[in-house]
TIRO-2110 file (N, C-alpha, C; in Angstrom, 1 decimal):
// TIRO-2110
99.0, 76.3, 100.2, N, 1, A
99.6, 77.6, 100.5, CA, 1, A
98.5, 78.6, 100.1, C, 1, A
98.3, 79.7, 101.0, N, 2, A
97.3, 80.7, 100.6, CA, 2, A
97.7, 81.5, 99.4, C, 2, A
96.7, 82.0, 98.8, N, 3, A
97.0, 82.9, 97.7, CA, 3, A
97.3, 84.3, 98.3, C, 3, A
98.2, 85.1, 97.6, N, 4, A
98.4, 86.4, 98.1, CA, 4, A
97.2, 87.3, 98.0, C, 4, A
96.9, 88.1, 99.0, N, 5, A
95.9, 89.1, 98.9, CA, 5, A
96.3, 90.2, 98.0, C, 5, A
95.4, 90.9, 97.4, N, 6, A
95.7, 92.1, 96.6, CA, 6, A
96.3, 93.1, 97.5, C, 6, A
97.3, 93.9, 97.0, N, 7, A
97.8, 95.0, 97.8, CA, 7, A
96.6, 96.0, 98.1, C, 7, A
96.6, 96.4, 99.4, N, 8, A
95.5, 97.2, 99.8, CA, 8, A
96.1, 98.6, 100.3, C, 8, A
95.5, 99.6, 99.8, N, 9, A
95.8, 100.9, 100.4, CA, 9, A
94.8, 101.3, 101.4, C, 9, A
95.2, 101.5, 102.6, N, 10, A
94.4, 101.7, 103.8, CA, 10, A
94.4, 103.2, 104.2, C, 10, A
93.3, 103.6, 104.9, N, 11, A
93.2, 104.9, 105.4, CA, 11, A
92.6, 104.8, 106.8, C, 11, A
93.2, 105.6, 107.7, N, 12, A
92.7, 105.7, 109.1, CA, 12, A
93.0, 107.1, 109.6, C, 12, A
92.4, 107.4, 110.7, N, 13, A
92.7, 108.7, 111.4, CA, 13, A
93.7, 108.5, 112.5, C, 13, A
94.7, 109.4, 112.5, N, 14, A
95.7, 109.3, 113.6, CA, 14, A
95.0, 109.4, 114.9, C, 14, A
95.5, 108.7, 115.9, N, 15, A
95.0, 108.7, 117.2, CA, 15, A
93.8, 107.8, 117.4, C, 15, A
93.3, 107.1, 116.4, N, 16, A
92.2, 106.2, 116.5, CA, 16, A
92.6, 104.8, 116.6, C, 16, A
91.8, 104.0, 117.3, N, 17, A
92.0, 102.5, 117.2, CA, 17, A
91.6, 102.1, 115.8, C, 17, A
92.3, 101.1, 115.3, N, 18, A
92.1, 100.7, 113.9, CA, 18, A
92.3, 99.2, 113.7, C, 18, A
91.3, 98.6, 113.1, N, 19, A
91.5, 97.1, 112.9, CA, 19, A
91.5, 96.7, 111.5, C, 19, A
92.3, 95.7, 111.2, N, 20, A
92.5, 95.1, 109.9, CA, 20, A
92.1, 93.7, 110.0, C, 20, A
91.2, 93.2, 109.2, N, 21, A
90.8, 91.8, 109.3, CA, 21, A
91.2, 91.2, 107.9, C, 21, A
91.8, 90.0, 108.0, N, 22, A
92.2, 89.3, 106.8, CA, 22, A
91.7, 87.9, 106.8, C, 22, A
91.3, 87.3, 105.7, N, 23, A
90.9, 86.0, 105.6, CA, 23, A
91.8, 85.3, 104.6, C, 23, A
92.5, 84.2, 105.0, N, 24, A
93.4, 83.5, 104.1, CA, 24, A
92.7, 82.3, 103.6, C, 24, A
92.7, 82.1, 102.3, N, 25, A
92.0, 81.1, 101.6, CA, 25, A
92.8, 80.6, 100.4, C, 25, A
92.5, 79.4, 99.9, N, 26, A
93.1, 78.9, 98.7, CA, 26, A
92.6, 79.7, 97.5, C, 26, A
93.1, 79.4, 96.3, N, 27, A
92.7, 80.0, 95.1, CA, 27, A
91.2, 79.7, 94.8, C, 27, A
90.7, 78.6, 95.4, N, 28, A
89.3, 78.2, 95.2, CA, 28, A
88.4, 78.8, 96.3, C, 28, A
88.9, 79.7, 97.1, N, 29, A
88.2, 80.4, 98.2, CA, 29, A
87.9, 79.4, 99.3, C, 29, A
88.7, 78.4, 99.5, N, 30, A
88.5, 77.5, 100.7, CA, 30, A
89.4, 78.1, 101.8, C, 30, A
88.8, 78.4, 103.0, N, 31, A
89.5, 79.0, 104.1, CA, 31, A
90.6, 78.0, 104.5, C, 31, A
91.8, 78.6, 104.9, N, 32, A
92.9, 77.8, 105.3, CA, 32, A
93.0, 77.8, 106.9, C, 32, A
93.2, 76.7, 107.5, N, 33, A
93.3, 76.6, 108.9, CA, 33, A
94.7, 77.2, 109.3, C, 33, A
94.7, 78.3, 110.0, N, 34, A
95.9, 79.0, 110.3, CA, 34, A
96.2, 78.9, 111.8, C, 34, A
95.6, 77.9, 112.5, N, 35, A
95.9, 77.6, 113.9, CA, 35, A
97.4, 77.5, 114.1, C, 35, A
97.9, 78.2, 115.1, N, 36, A
99.3, 78.2, 115.4, CA, 36, A
100.2, 79.1, 114.6, C, 36, A
99.7, 79.7, 113.6, N, 37, A
100.5, 80.6, 112.8, CA, 37, A
100.8, 81.9, 113.5, C, 37, A
101.8, 82.6, 113.1, N, 38, A
102.1, 83.9, 113.6, CA, 38, A
102.1, 84.9, 112.4, C, 38, A
101.6, 86.1, 112.7, N, 39, A
101.5, 87.1, 111.6, CA, 39, A
102.3, 88.3, 112.1, C, 39, A
103.0, 88.9, 111.1, N, 40, A
103.8, 90.1, 111.4, CA, 40, A
103.3, 91.3, 110.6, C, 40, A
103.0, 92.3, 111.3, N, 41, A
102.5, 93.5, 110.7, CA, 41, A
103.5, 94.6, 110.9, C, 41, A
103.9, 95.3, 109.9, N, 42, A
104.9, 96.3, 110.0, CA, 42, A
104.5, 97.6, 109.2, C, 42, A
104.8, 98.8, 109.8, N, 43, A
104.6, 100.1, 109.1, CA, 43, A
106.0, 100.8, 109.2, C, 43, A
106.4, 101.3, 108.0, N, 44, A
107.6, 102.0, 107.9, CA, 44, A
107.5, 103.3, 107.1, C, 44, A
108.4, 104.2, 107.3, N, 45, A
108.4, 105.4, 106.5, CA, 45, A
108.8, 105.1, 105.0, C, 45, A
109.8, 104.2, 104.9, N, 46, A
110.3, 103.8, 103.6, CA, 46, A
110.3, 102.3, 103.6, C, 46, A
109.9, 101.7, 102.5, N, 47, A
109.9, 100.2, 102.4, CA, 47, A
111.3, 99.6, 102.6, C, 47, A
112.3, 100.4, 102.3, N, 48, A
113.7, 99.8, 102.4, CA, 48, A
114.3, 100.0, 103.8, C, 48, A
113.5, 100.7, 104.7, N, 49, A
114.0, 100.9, 106.1, CA, 49, A
114.2, 99.5, 106.8, C, 49, A
115.2, 99.4, 107.6, N, 50, A
115.3, 98.1, 108.4, CA, 50, A
114.1, 98.0, 109.4, C, 50, A
113.8, 96.8, 109.7, N, 51, A
112.7, 96.6, 110.7, CA, 51, A
113.0, 97.3, 112.0, C, 51, A
114.2, 97.5, 112.4, N, 52, A
114.5, 98.2, 113.6, CA, 52, A
114.1, 99.7, 113.6, C, 52, A
113.8, 100.2, 112.4, N, 53, A
113.4, 101.6, 112.3, CA, 53, A
111.9, 101.7, 112.0, C, 53, A
111.2, 100.5, 112.0, N, 54, A
109.7, 100.5, 111.8, CA, 54, A
109.0, 101.4, 112.8, C, 54, A
107.9, 102.0, 112.3, N, 55, A
107.1, 102.8, 113.2, CA, 55, A
106.2, 102.0, 114.1, C, 55, A
105.7, 100.9, 113.5, N, 56, A
104.9, 99.9, 114.2, CA, 56, A
105.4, 98.5, 113.8, C, 56, A
105.7, 97.6, 114.7, N, 57, A
106.0, 96.2, 114.5, CA, 57, A
105.1, 95.4, 115.4, C, 57, A
104.3, 94.6, 114.9, N, 58, A
103.4, 93.7, 115.7, CA, 58, A
103.5, 92.3, 115.3, C, 58, A
103.6, 91.4, 116.3, N, 59, A
103.5, 90.0, 116.1, CA, 59, A
102.1, 89.6, 116.6, C, 59, A
101.3, 89.0, 115.8, N, 60, A
99.9, 88.7, 116.1, CA, 60, A
99.7, 87.2, 115.9, C, 60, A
99.3, 86.5, 117.0, N, 61, A
98.9, 85.1, 116.8, CA, 61, A
97.5, 85.0, 116.1, C, 61, A
97.3, 83.9, 115.4, N, 62, A
96.0, 83.7, 114.7, CA, 62, A
95.0, 83.2, 115.8, C, 62, A
94.2, 84.2, 116.3, N, 63, A
93.2, 83.9, 117.3, CA, 63, A
91.8, 84.3, 117.0, C, 63, A
91.5, 85.1, 116.0, N, 64, A
90.2, 85.5, 115.7, CA, 64, A
89.3, 84.3, 115.4, C, 64, A
89.6, 83.6, 114.3, N, 65, A
88.9, 82.4, 113.9, CA, 65, A
89.8, 81.6, 113.1, C, 65, A
90.8, 81.0, 113.7, N, 66, A
91.9, 80.4, 112.9, CA, 66, A
91.4, 79.3, 111.9, C, 66, A
90.4, 78.5, 112.4, N, 67, A
90.0, 77.4, 111.5, CA, 67, A
89.3, 77.9, 110.2, C, 67, A
88.8, 79.2, 110.3, N, 68, A
88.2, 79.8, 109.1, CA, 68, A
89.2, 80.7, 108.4, C, 68, A
90.5, 80.7, 108.8, N, 69, A
91.5, 81.5, 108.1, CA, 69, A
91.4, 83.0, 108.5, C, 69, A
90.7, 83.4, 109.5, N, 70, A
90.5, 84.8, 109.9, CA, 70, A
91.5, 85.3, 110.9, C, 70, A
92.2, 86.4, 110.6, N, 71, A
93.1, 87.1, 111.5, CA, 71, A
92.7, 88.5, 111.7, C, 71, A
92.9, 89.0, 112.9, N, 72, A
92.6, 90.4, 113.1, CA, 72, A
93.8, 91.1, 113.7, C, 72, A
94.2, 92.2, 113.1, N, 73, A
95.3, 93.0, 113.5, CA, 73, A
94.8, 94.4, 114.0, C, 73, A
95.0, 94.7, 115.3, N, 74, A
94.5, 95.9, 115.9, CA, 74, A
95.6, 96.9, 116.2, C, 74, A
95.4, 98.1, 115.7, N, 75, A
96.3, 99.2, 116.1, CA, 75, A
95.6, 100.0, 117.1, C, 75, A
96.3, 100.3, 118.2, N, 76, A
95.7, 101.1, 119.3, CA, 76, A
95.8, 102.6, 119.0, C, 76, A
95.0, 103.4, 119.7, N, 77, A
95.1, 104.8, 119.5, CA, 77, A
96.5, 105.3, 120.0, C, 77, A
97.1, 104.7, 120.9, N, 78, A
98.4, 105.1, 121.4, CA, 78, A
99.4, 104.9, 120.3, C, 78, A
99.3, 103.8, 119.5, N, 79, A
100.2, 103.5, 118.4, CA, 79, A
100.0, 104.4, 117.2, C, 79, A
98.8, 104.9, 117.0, N, 80, A
98.6, 105.7, 115.8, CA, 80, A
98.6, 107.2, 116.2, C, 80, A
98.8, 107.6, 117.4, N, 81, A
98.6, 108.9, 117.9, CA, 81, A
99.5, 109.9, 117.1, C, 81, A
100.7, 109.6, 116.9, N, 82, A
101.7, 110.5, 116.2, CA, 82, A
101.9, 110.3, 114.8, C, 82, A
101.1, 109.4, 114.2, N, 83, A
101.3, 109.1, 112.7, CA, 83, A
100.4, 110.1, 111.9, C, 83, A
101.0, 110.6, 110.9, N, 84, A
100.3, 111.5, 110.0, CA, 84, A
100.9, 111.4, 108.6, C, 84, A
100.1, 111.2, 107.6, N, 85, A
100.6, 111.1, 106.3, CA, 85, A
100.6, 109.6, 105.8, C, 85, A
101.4, 109.4, 104.7, N, 86, A
101.4, 108.1, 104.1, CA, 86, A
102.7, 107.3, 104.5, C, 86, A
102.5, 106.0, 104.7, N, 87, A
103.5, 105.1, 105.1, CA, 87, A
103.4, 103.8, 104.3, C, 87, A
104.3, 102.9, 104.4, N, 88, A
104.3, 101.6, 103.8, CA, 88, A
104.0, 100.5, 104.8, C, 88, A
103.3, 99.5, 104.5, N, 89, A
103.0, 98.4, 105.4, CA, 89, A
103.0, 97.1, 104.7, C, 89, A
103.2, 96.0, 105.4, N, 90, A
102.9, 94.7, 104.9, CA, 90, A
102.5, 93.8, 106.0, C, 90, A
101.9, 92.6, 105.6, N, 91, A
101.6, 91.5, 106.5, CA, 91, A
102.2, 90.3, 106.0, C, 91, A
103.0, 89.6, 106.9, N, 92, A
103.6, 88.3, 106.6, CA, 92, A
103.1, 87.3, 107.6, C, 92, A
103.2, 86.1, 107.3, N, 93, A
102.9, 85.0, 108.2, CA, 93, A
104.1, 84.0, 108.3, C, 93, A
104.2, 83.3, 109.4, N, 94, A
105.0, 82.2, 109.5, CA, 94, A
104.2, 81.0, 109.9, C, 94, A
104.1, 80.0, 109.1, N, 95, A
103.2, 78.9, 109.4, CA, 95, A
103.9, 77.8, 110.3, C, 95, A
103.2, 76.8, 110.5, N, 96, A
103.7, 75.7, 111.5, CA, 96, A
104.9, 75.0, 110.9, C, 96, A
105.1, 75.1, 109.6, N, 97, A
106.3, 74.4, 109.0, CA, 97, A
107.5, 75.4, 108.8, C, 97, A
107.3, 76.6, 109.3, N, 98, A
108.4, 77.6, 109.3, CA, 98, A
108.4, 78.4, 108.0, C, 98, A
107.4, 78.2, 107.1, N, 99, A
107.3, 78.9, 105.8, CA, 99, A
106.9, 80.4, 106.1, C, 99, A
107.6, 81.3, 105.5, N, 100, A
107.3, 82.7, 105.7, CA, 100, A
106.9, 83.3, 104.4, C, 100, A
105.7, 84.0, 104.4, N, 101, A
105.2, 84.5, 103.1, CA, 101, A
104.5, 85.9, 103.4, C, 101, A
104.7, 86.8, 102.5, N, 102, A
103.9, 88.1, 102.6, CA, 102, A
102.6, 87.9, 101.9, C, 102, A
101.5, 88.2, 102.6, N, 103, A
100.2, 88.0, 102.1, CA, 103, A
99.5, 89.3, 101.5, C, 103, A
100.0, 90.5, 102.0, N, 104, A
99.5, 91.7, 101.5, CA, 104, A
100.4, 92.8, 101.9, C, 104, A
100.4, 93.9, 101.1, N, 105, A
101.2, 95.1, 101.3, CA, 105, A
100.5, 96.3, 100.6, C, 105, A
101.0, 97.4, 101.0, N, 106, A
100.4, 98.6, 100.3, CA, 106, A
100.8, 99.9, 101.1, C, 106, A
100.1, 100.9, 100.9, N, 107, A
100.2, 102.2, 101.6, CA, 107, A
99.2, 102.3, 102.7, C, 107, A
99.5, 102.9, 103.8, N, 108, A
98.6, 103.2, 104.8, CA, 108, A
98.7, 104.7, 105.1, C, 108, A
97.6, 105.4, 105.0, N, 109, A
97.6, 106.8, 105.2, CA, 109, A
96.8, 107.2, 106.5, C, 109, A
97.4, 108.0, 107.3, N, 110, A
96.8, 108.4, 108.5, CA, 110, A
96.4, 109.9, 108.3, C, 110, A
95.1, 110.2, 108.3, N, 111, A
94.6, 111.5, 108.1, CA, 111, A
94.6, 112.2, 109.4, C, 111, A
94.7, 113.6, 109.3, N, 112, A
94.6, 114.4, 110.5, CA, 112, A
93.2, 114.3, 111.1, C, 112, A
93.2, 114.1, 112.4, N, 113, A
91.9, 114.2, 113.1, CA, 113, A
91.7, 115.6, 113.7, C, 113, A
90.5, 115.9, 114.1, N, 114, A
90.2, 117.2, 114.7, CA, 114, A
90.3, 117.1, 116.2, C, 114, A
89.7, 116.1, 116.8, N, 115, A
89.7, 115.9, 118.3, CA, 115, A
90.9, 115.2, 118.7, C, 115, A
91.6, 115.7, 119.6, N, 116, A
92.8, 115.1, 120.1, CA, 116, A
92.6, 114.6, 121.6, C, 116, A
91.6, 115.1, 122.3, N, 117, A
91.4, 114.7, 123.7, CA, 117, A
90.6, 113.4, 123.7, C, 117, A
90.8, 112.7, 124.8, N, 118, A
90.0, 111.5, 124.9, CA, 118, A
89.3, 111.4, 126.3, C, 118, A
89.4, 112.5, 127.0, N, 119, A
88.6, 112.6, 128.3, CA, 119, A
87.9, 114.0, 128.4, C, 119, A
END
């Protein structure tokens, strides 16, 4: 089973595309083959909010480099366009045996950008 990643506090600009890359490994830093696993990324106003009230809910298959334990979660500019301030997030996985585990969580802050146009 992978070790939990340290909670990470993330920063991004609202309206920007933003990527989060994680590497899952054992306590001995040996990458875990995550082929076929599903990852769930969620952003909420309050950590106690139900998932139905999440600002962003993504299900991401392990496709970046699953045999090396690498997963990439991409937020699009459309998803981050109206976010401003601090929120709560976490990343969970469901492995091929149905085990669900949270691998990281923390705060994610979207700072105000200056340019809002994209054309």
